N, C-alpha and C positions, 0 to 999 in steps of 0.2 A: 626154540633151542635156548639152553642156558647160556649166560655170559661166559665166554671162553676163559675169562679171568677168575671165575668162581672159586677155583681151587687155590688161588692165591690168598683167599680169605679163610679165616678159621673162626667161624661164627658159632660153631657148636662146641660144647665142652664135655669131655669125658671126665666126669667128676668123681667116680668111684668104680670099683670093680664091676658093679652091676648097673650103673646108671650113666646115660648120656643125656645132657641137657641141651635143648635147642629152642630158640624163640620162633616157633612156627605154629601155624594154625593146624591143629591135628584132627579137626572134624573130618572124619572119613579118610580114606587114603592109607598109605603105608610108608614106612621109613626103612632104608637099607644102609648098612655099613659096608664100605668097600675097602679093600686093602690090596697093596701091590708091593712085593718085596723089592722090586727093581725100580720103584718110583715111576711107573709107566701110566699112571692114571691120567685120563684126559676127558674133556667134555665131548659127549657124543650127541647125536641128533635128539635122543630122548633119554638123557641120563649120563652115565659114566661108562667109559670103556678102558681096557688095559688092566683090568683087575685080576688078581689071583683068586680072590674070594669075595662073595657078597652075602651078607647075613641080614636077614630081616630082624628088625628090632621091634619089640612089643611095646605098644603105647601103654603108658602108666597113667591112669586117670588121676591119681593123687598128686599133690605138689611134691617138689623135691624134698628129700629127707632133711630134717632140721639141722643135722651136722653139716650138710652140704650148704644149706642156706646161710649158716653161720660163717662158714669158711669163704663162701663166694656170695656175699650179699648183693652184689651188683647183678646177679642172674637169678635171684631168688624166685622170680615169677616165670622163669623159663619152663617149658614143658619137659616132662621126664620120659625117657625111653629106656626100657629094660634090655640089658645085654644078656644073651644066653649064657647060662652057667657053664656050658660045655666048651666055650671058646677058650683057646690057648692064648691067654693074654701075654705071657712071657714072649711069645713069638710075634704076635700080631702088632704089639706096640713098637716094634722095630720097623714096621712097614710105613709106607705112605698111606694115609688114611683119609677117607672122606665119607660124608653121609649125603644121601639124596632122599628127597620126599616126593612121593607120587600121589596125585589125587585119585579119586575113586575110579576115574576112567583110565588110569595108568599113565597119565601125562606127568612128566617130571616138572615140578614147580619150584624146586629149590635144591641147590648143591653147595656144599661148603666143606672146608677142612675142619680139623678138630684141634682144640687146645687140650693138652694131656696132663698138666701138672696134678690135677685131682686124682686121676687113676694111678699115676706114677707114685704119688705119696701113699695111696692105699696099698699098692703092690710092693713098693721097693724102699720104703723108709728104712733107714739103716743107721745103726749106732756103733758099728765096729770100726777097726782101724782104717785110716785113709792116709794117702801120701806115702813117703818113704819111711819105713820102720827099720831101725837098726837093732840087731841082736849080736851076740858074740860071734855067730857063724855066718849070718846072712844079712843082706839088705833086701827087704821085701817091699814091693810096690803094690799099692792098692788104689784102684780108681773106680769111683762110682759112675757108671755109664750104662744105665739099664736099656737105653734105646740103641746102643751101638751094635753094629753087625760084627765088628772085629776091632781089636785093639792090639797094637804092637808098641814096644818101647825101643827107641833107637838110642843106644848108649855110645857116648863119645868120650875120648880120653882127654879132651881139652875144650875150651870154650869156642874155639874157631876151627876145630878139626873138620876136614872136608868129608871124610868117610867115617861112618860109625864103626866103633870098635866091635859091636855086635848088635844084632836086631833080635829081640826076644818076643815071643808070643805070650800074651796074657790070656789066662783062662777065666771064663765067666762063671760066677755062681750067684744066682738071684740078683743080678744087676751089678755086682761088684766084680771087677776084673783084677786078677792078681798074678804075680810071678815072684818067685824067690830067686835072688841072685847072690853071687859071692860077696863077701865082705870087701873084696878088692874094688868093688864099684864105688866105695866111698871116695870122694874127691873127683869122680867123673861127672859128666853132664848128660842129660837125657831129654828127649821130647817124646810125646805120645803121638802115634799115628792112629787116628780114630776114623773108622769108616762108619758113617751114620747118615740117616736121612735128615736133611735140613729144610725146615718149612720156608725159609727165606728164598731158597732157590728151587724148591720142589724136586730136588735131586739127592741121590746118594752121594755124599761128599767124602773125600779123604782129607781129613783135617789134621794139620800139624799143630800141636798145642803143648804149652807148658802144663805142668801138674797144677791143678787148682789149689793143692795143699803144698805148693813149693815153699821151701824155707831158704833157698838161695837161688841165684841166677847168674848167667853169664853177663859179661859187660854189655853186650848188645841186646840183652833181655830176651833172647830167642831160645835159650835152653835153661832147663832147671838144673841147679847145682846140687849134687848129692852130698849134703853136709849133715853131720850129727851135731846138733846144737848142744848136746850134753858132753861133748868132747872137751877135755881140758885145753886143747890147743886153740880153741876159739873163745876162751874165757880170760878176761883180765885177772890179775892177781886179786885174791880175796873176793872174787865175784860171788861165790856161793854164800858168802857171809854178808852180802849187801843188805839183807833184810834187817840186820842188827845195826847197820850204820844209818838207816833212813831217819830223817828228822821226824820227831813225834808229831802226831796229829790226834788230839784228844777227842775231837768231835768235828764232823763235817762243817758245822757252823763256824769253825775257826779258819776255814779255807779262804785264801785270796788267790786270784788267778791272774797270770800275766801271759798274754798271748804273743807268740814269737815265731817268726819264720826262720828256719835254719840258715838259709843263705843270707837273708837280711842281716843276721846277727854279726857276721864277720867278713862279708865279701869286701867291705871297704875299710877294714881295720888293719892298718899297717903294723900294729903291734902283734899280730898273729903271723906266724911264719907262712909264706906263700902257699905251700902245698895244702895247708889246713884251712885256708880262708874259704868261707862259704860252705863248710862241711861240718861233719860230726866232731872232728878232733879240735875244732876251735874252742869248744867248751872245756877242753882239758888244758888250755893255755892259761895257767893260773895268774900270770901277771899281765895278761892282755887287757886292753881298755874295756872290752865288752864283759869279760869275766869279772873284773873289778867293779863294773857297774852293777852286775847281777848280785855281787856280794853286798853292795850297799843296800840293795832292795831287800835281800834276805835278812841282813842284820836289822833292818827296820821292821821286819815282821812278815814279809811276803812268803807264802808257803808253796805255791805251785807254779811251775812253768808249763804252759800249754804250747806244744809245738804243732804248727801247721803240718799238713800231711807229710809223713816220713816213709810211707809204704811205697811200693813200686808204682809210679804213676807215669802217664804218657806226656808227650810234648816237650820233654827235655831228654836229650841223649845222655846216657850214663858215661859214655866215652868222651871225655872233655876235649880231645883233639878234634872232635867233629863240631865243636861250638864256634859260632862267630861272636866276636866281642868288639867293644870299642877300642880302637888303637890308641896308644898313648898320645900321639900327635892330634888325633881327632878329639880326644878328651879335653885337651887344652882349648881346642877350637870351640867345643860345646860350652865350656866354662866362660868363654869370652862373649857369648851371645847374650842378647838382651833377655831379661827375666820373663818377658811376655812374648818372646819369639816363638814361632811355630816350627823353626828349623830343628830344634832338639828332638821333638817328638817324631819328625819325619825320619831322622837318622835312626832313632831307637826302634821305631816300628818296622823299619826296613829289615832289621835282623831279629825281631822279637820272637819269631818262630824257630830260630836256629841258634839262639843263645842259651845260656845255662839257667835261665830264670823261668819259673812258673810257680804259682802257689801250690799246685799239686792236686787239685780236686778232679783228677782224671784217672780214676783207679784202673790199674791193669791187673795187679796181683796184690791182694790185701796183706799177705803174710810175710813179705820180704822187705827189708829196709831198702830205701831208694839208693841206687848205685851212684848217682851223680854227686851225692854228699860224701862219698868215700874217696880216699886217695887212690884206690884201685877198685873198679867195679867188679872185677873177676874174683873168683875164689871166695875165701872166708873174710876178706878185708872189711867189707861193709858190715858184717855181723860183729866183728871184734870192735870196730870203731864206734858202732852204735852203742854197744855195751859200755865202752869207755866214756861216752858222752853221758849216759844215764848215771853211771857211777860218779862222774865228776860233778854233775848237778846235785845229786843227793848229798855229796860231801860239802857242797856249798850251802846246804840247808834247804834245798829246794826239791820238792817232789815233782815228778814228770807226768804230764798228761799228754796223750796222743790224740790228734784230730783224726777220727776214722770216718771214712766215706763209704758206708755200706748201702746207700740209697740208690746208687747208679754205677754203671761201668763205662769206661772210656770207649769201648768198641764192642761190636757184636758181629755175627755172621761167620761164615766158614773160612774166609781168606785173610782177614785183617791180622797183621802181626800182633796187634794189641788185644785181639779177641782171644779169650781163654775159655771162660765158663760156657759161652754159647757154642763153642766147638765141641764140648764134651757131651752135654745133654741139651741139644738145641731146643729153644722154646720153653725151657724149664726155669732157668734162673731169672729171666726177665719178665716183668709184668706186661701183659698185653691188653689191648682194648677190645671192645666188642667185635671188631672186625678181625682180630688176631694180630694186629700190628703192635710193635713195641711202644709202650707209653714213654713219653719224653718230658713230662712236666717238671722233673728235677732239673733238667737241661738235656739229658740224653740217656737212653738205655736204663730206665728205672728197673731196679731189682724188686723181687717179690718175697719179702721175708715171711709172708703167710704160707709159703711152701716149705714143707718140713726140712728139706735138705739145704735150703737157703738159710733158714733159721739156724740149722746146725752149723753150717759153714761160718756164719757170723759169730756164734758163741765159741766155736773152736778157735777162731782167729783171735778173739779177745783173750782166751786162755793162753794161746801162743805168746802174745805180747806180754802178758802178766808173768807167766812162768819162765819164759826164755829170755825176756828183756827187763824184767822187774819193774814194769810200768805201774804207775800209781793211780791212774784215772784215765777216763776217755771222754772226749767231746764228740758227740754224734752229729755229723753234718746232716741237715734236713731230716732230723730224727722223726718228724711227723710222718714221713713217708715209710717208716718202718712200723710194724705192728707192736702194740703195747706188750703183747705176750712175749715177743722176742726180747724186748728190753727187760721185762721182769724176770725172764729165765736167765738172761745174762747176769743180772744183778744177783740172783740167787746162787748161780753157779760160781761166780767170782767170789762172793762172800764166803763160800764153803772152802776156798783154798786156804791151806794152813802152812805155818812155818815148818812143821815137822815133815809133812808129806810133800809139799810143793815148794818149800823154800821162800814162801811169800806170806804176807798177812792179808788175806782176802777181805777182811772186814774194813780195811783202810782204803779200799779202792772206790773212788767217787765217780759217778756217772752223771753226765749232763749233756744237753744238746739243744738243737733248734726245733722247737715244738710247733713250727708253723703248720697250719692245716689248710692245704690247698691241693689243687689237681684232682686226680681220680680218687685219692684217699680221703678227701675232705668229707667231713660229717660221717666218718666211719664207712665211707663208700666201699672199701675193700676189707672191712673188718675193723675192730677197735684199734685205732692207730695211736702212736705215741705222741699225741698232740698235747699242748699246754694243759687244756682242760681235762683230758683223759688221764693225765699223770698225777693228778692231785691224790695225795696219800701214798704215793709210790716211793718217796725218798729220792727220786731221780730229778735233777735240776733241769730247768729250761730257761732260755734267755727271755728276759723281761723287756720286750720292745716298747711297752707302755711308758716306762720311766725314761727310756732313751728319747722317745718322741716328745714327751712333755718337757723334758729338760732343754732339748735343743730346738724343737719346733718342727711342725710338719711331720714328714716321714721320708725315708730314702726314695719314695716313689712320688713325692709331691714336689712343689716348686722349691728350688734350693734357697730362695730368699724368705720362705716362711719362718717366722721367728717363734721362739719358745721362751720358757721361763727364765733361762740365764742369758739368752741372746738378744733381749731387749723388747720382747713382745709387749705392746701397749705403753711401756714406760720409756723406751728409747727406740722409736720407730726407724726403720731403715728405708722407708719409701715404698715398700711393697704393699699392695692392696690387701689389708687384713679386714676389710669391711669398715664399718663405722668405728669410732672410738669406743663406743659402748660394746660393740661386738668383740673388739680386740681385748678389752678389759675382761669380758666374759670368758673368752678362751684362756686368758691368763689365769683366771680363778679356777677354771676346770683343770687346767694343767697342774696347778698346785695340788688339787685333790688327787690327781693321778700320781704325782710324785710322793705325796704323803702315804698313799697306799703302798707304793713301792718301797718306801723307807721302812714300812712295817712289814717287810718281806712279802708284799703282794698277797697277803693272806685273805682268803675268801671271807672268813668270819670276823676279821678285825673290824671293830666298830669305831667310827670317828664322825665328827660333825663336818658335813660338806659345806661348800661355799654358799649354799642356800639356807644354811642353818638347820638342816635336818640330820638326825642321827641315822647313819646308814652303814651297812656292811660293805667291805671292799668289793664284794661281788655284785653289789647293787649300784655301784658307780660304773658307768658305761663308757666305752670308747666311742669315737666318732662314728664307727661302723656299727655300733649297737651291741658289741660283745662286752661281757663283764671285764673290767680292768683287772680284778684280782682272780687268780686261778689256783693258788697254792694252798695246801693244807699244812705244810711244814715249812719252816724258814729255809731249809737247804734246797727246797724245790724251786727257789727263785734265784736266778743268776742276774744280778743287777749290773747294767753296763750303759755307757753312752757312746762307746766307739769300739770297733773291732776291725779285722782286716778288710771286711766289706765296707764299701762306701768311703767317703772322705775321712781323713784323720780328724781327731777332735779339734786340733788347732785350725785345720783347714775349714771345717764346717763352721766354726766360730768366726773365722775370717770372712766367710761368705755371708753369714746371716746378720752379723752386727753392722751398724751404720759405718759407712766408708770413713767418716771423719773422726772416729774415736782413735785413741792412741794405741800403740802396740803394748804399752804398759797395761792398759785396760783389757785388751784381748788376753794377755797372759793371766790376769786376775780371773777372767771369765773361764779360761781353761782350767784353772785351779778350782774354781767354784763348782764346775760340772763334775770334776773328779772327786771333789770333797763329798758331794751328795752321794755318790756311789760308795765311797770309802766308809762313810759313817751311817750307812743304811743297815738294817737287819737283813739277813739273807747272805748270799755269797757274792762278794764284789769281784768284778772282772774288768781288767784293764788291758788295753791294746798297747803293745810295746811301742814306746815313744810318746805316749800321752804325757809322761812325766818330763820329757825334754822337748815339748812343743813340736813334735814331729810333723813335718809337712811332706806331702807328695806332690807339691805344686798344684794342689786342688784336683788331682786325679780322683775320680769317684770309683774307679774299679781297676786297681793296679795289678791284677792277677798275672798279667803278661807284659808289664811295662818296664821290665828289665831292672838292673841295679840302679840305673840313673834316677828313676822316679821313686824307687823304694829305698833309697840310701838312708842308712842310719850312721850317725857320727857320735861315737862315745867319747870323743875328745871334747865334745860340746862346743865346737867352734861354729857349727852351722846346724840349722834344723831342716835344711834342704828346701826352704821356701824359694820360689822364684827361679826354678831351673828350667823355665820354658812352659809354654802352654801344654797342658796334659794331653795325652794321645787322643787323636781326633775321633776314633771309633766310638767311645762311650762318653765323650765330653764336648764334642763340637757344638752342640746346641747351647751349651752354657758358656762358650768362649766369650760372648759379648759381656757377660758379667764377670768372668774370670780375668780377662785381659787387663782392665784398669786396676784391679787389685794386685796382680803380679807386678805391674809396672810401677806401682807406688812404693817408694822406699820406706814409707811409714809403716808398712805391714811386716817388715822383716825383723825378727828378734835378733838381738845381739847375744854374745856369749854370756853376758851377765844375766840376761833374761832366762836363758836356758838353765844356767846353774841354779838360779833362784827357784825356777819351776821344779827342778829335781829335789832341792832341799825341802820345798813345800810338800812334795809328794812323799818323801821319806817321813816327814812329820805327820802326815795323814796316817800312814801305816803305824807309826809309833802310837798315835792317839787311839787308833782302832784296837791295838793289842795292849793298850794300857789298862783296859777294863773289859771284863766279860759282858758288861752291860751293852756294849756295841755288838755283841755276838751271842744273843740269847738263843738257847737251844730249842725251845718249843714254842708252838703257836700260843699255848696258854700263857707262857711267861711274857710273850710280847703283848698280848691283850691286857694282862694285868699291870704291866710296868711302863709301856710306851704310851705317851699322850702327845697330842698336837694342840697347841694353844692359840695360835693366830687363825682362828677358824670362824665360820659363820658369815653372815652378810656384812658385818662391820670390820672384816679383816683388813690388815695393812697390805696393799698389793705388793707382790714380789718378795714377800717375807714368809719363811717357814720357821716355826719354833717347835722343836721336839724335845720332850723330856723323857728320861728313863730313870725310873725309881728303883732303889734297892731297899731291902729290909734290914733288920738289926737282929743279931743273935740274941735269943732270949726274950724277944718282944713279939707278941702275937701279930699276925698279918703276913706280909711277904717274908719269905726266907731270905737270909743274907747270902748273896753270891760273890760280892766284891769286897775284899778286906780293906781296900784303900779308899774307894769312893762310894758314897751313899746315894748320890744324886748327880745326874748329868743333864745339862741343857745345851742343845745345839741350836744356834740361831743362824739362819741362812738369809743374807740380804742380797738379793739379785738386782736390786734397784740401782739406778745411777746416783742415788743420794744416800747420805747417812740416815739411818732410821732409829726411831725410838719406839719401843713396844713395852706396854705395861700389862702385867697379868697379876690379879690379886692372888691367884692360886700359887704363884711363884714368889710371893712376898715372904720375907723373913727367913730365907735360906742363907746358908753360909757359902755362897758361890764365889768362885774366883776363876779367872781365865786359866785354862789348862796349862800346866807348867811347860809342856812342849811348845805351846804357842808363845808363852811368856819368854822362852829362851830362843825363839826363832829369829830369823833375819827379816821377817815380815813386820815392819814397823807399824803398818796400818792396823793389823789385827790387834796390836797391843793397845790401841786406843779404845777397844771395846770395853764397856763398863756395865756393871750391875749394881743397882741401888736396892738393898734389902728392905728398906723402909717402905718403898712403894712397889717393889717387884718390877722395876723398870730396867730394861736392857737398852743400851745404845751400841749399835754396831755400824761401822763405816760401810760405805758403798762397796758393792761387789766383794763382800767378805763373808766368810763363814767363821763364826766364833764358837768355841766349845768351852762351856763353863762347867766346873766340877765342884762338888761339895766333899772335901776330904774328911774322912772320919776323925783324924787326929785333931783337927781344928774344933770339931763339934765336942769332942771329949775333953 
């Protein structure tokens, strides 16, 4: 007898109208498909019972069709069984389904359920209207639910009304359910009641769900708000003309990105009125400390604000009255505790799942602004205030990027309040493993963009944010878990949006994300995915973890004391075992190669001399895991960074990795040094909010749910939030022994003067980057022709990078002239603990001087940097980055 749990597995795949794939030995014997409208299938003595029909499937001696193998490469070697052409697929796909295989003697040797996305795509792919569609006379609802038995809409006249105003039946046509209602529905709320077979329970379930295409929600998130986003009453003044107010962006190579969490920005800013703190409207508070801070960055050249998730996510109630928070008296108590005490984190973690804080990587509905950031989560308030925020940021000179999380969903199954998509078409939106269970490699509930309607939902959602909210770019969380085809289609569709037709300029929308290649999608395991290496030539950016790890040392998954290029590796040891001195020096030299490739936009074809004296391409330099360091074909495909919301802040990681005995002054210089490498690299620089003001999270390595206490930002610059207690136990306890003495030492905490100096230095970096197009070259060819690294080969000075960027002259053969002001730029990075001298015959005879921004800065140390044209010798102080320029007016 078969295992009675066999039907809980779905090891066979119905991949097209005519083919079922199953990994069984088909020599002899026969295969049958069973269906039950009432989900009554069960395992019998010799097969399956409780069925309404059983259909014999014909064995197909050939392999699966090529299009099936391309779409489902993980089952490319499965056996194919032909489905009879006479079968009524529209009806049977709503049933509980199973297949059983019998040997030549009639003995049942295998039973399993089926995964249906392939045949659903083949039968029911749909490009028509979805969601609520408003016309002059009607509000029409469209729901794609091809496996549903029945769909009704429950209409309510308010967010919390107990009884529905009416219950309406939707009518199905080829998998799409529809009803036309009166225009008076606008402003009402609704849910769908969907009767559907659910493979997770093996039953016909009556699911209550929001609309997957919801554009508004009730305050408790349980009902969809019927809102017409094109109505004037949900638009700020001059909203439709915002495209004309947006700051110019001539080329994606001009972009610089600043990553910010909405609540972090203002939750602790007393210059923002209380109702707006921690929400959208804080960005409209023109005289607040936070907005004035953003204005400083914008004036210095920053172009884009990247907002952490702003869609409807779980684990934070939208109704603020349900939150728990730190009482004022308790706040004073927490402030009085020792900087290395464990009491603060005990207090914060006790309420962390009931407070107003979370990063938001828990998607519930992708197309609705998060209600907890609005002053009122009901009605149109969240929509209006989100638009106010975008408008205000654009008027500050900053374009807006949204962090989108299409790789997974917060919940699944037929009963969870936060489950939406899996209630409508169970088993379709989520990627499943060979046993039929949901893949969780992202963290939970991986989505499957290789399925037609998931791909469509993602692209439709991006269009929603661009057209309805005037968004300027998107950062894709775990982008490598999405298919490259989805990303390329998104890029193409968004680029086609126009001012005249859509009120936006689609050509200015920038896409980038995390191209990590792991889990079930690794090595194109589910199709060609949007990984770093696969996106070369696409014009889509991906985060460069190579430069991050080389600059700081180790990786987020290694020992926290592993040092890197700026944190003292080999030259200023911290006591951690890096092997022999020769080994540490070797790692330092290799790290320099990795950084230089990154500074050349991580281009695969960029040629440089490596630390062994060989001329190599960027793709021929390998990571410690054996992968090519360089993966990009265009400069905008590389997002260079050293810190982001994940892992410790830049100041914190520097405080961990540098020797205990160095001064806070030195740590601040290292913070600036790391940021400088990113700011002066080719490609797109990315900065974590607070890098520029020495932000600390008290050494918390994962503050996604650590509350305002550990995530606090202070735009008055009085504190960087260092030493507010040991970070939360859950993700940090193993490191407490090395964290505790650092938090306890007063020598680690910066003063206000340090913070202000760090900010001024950061502004100056931006001013330098935008002072010359030579820091923002547009093409791979331009970088190869103009960028050179000089302190290379076996005789290089350790801990020093020397990069030059050359320009041409109008009317002179050779390089074309790009910059009217500077003809030559040299960047010297000295990460060593000593002043260094470097001589290059190639750089002799130039008319170089320290960049005027650095000459006028408050950093007196950098002003000691010198260049001797007679010998081509540069002298740069310890822990300093000096930028030398050759002005054309001096030459002439």
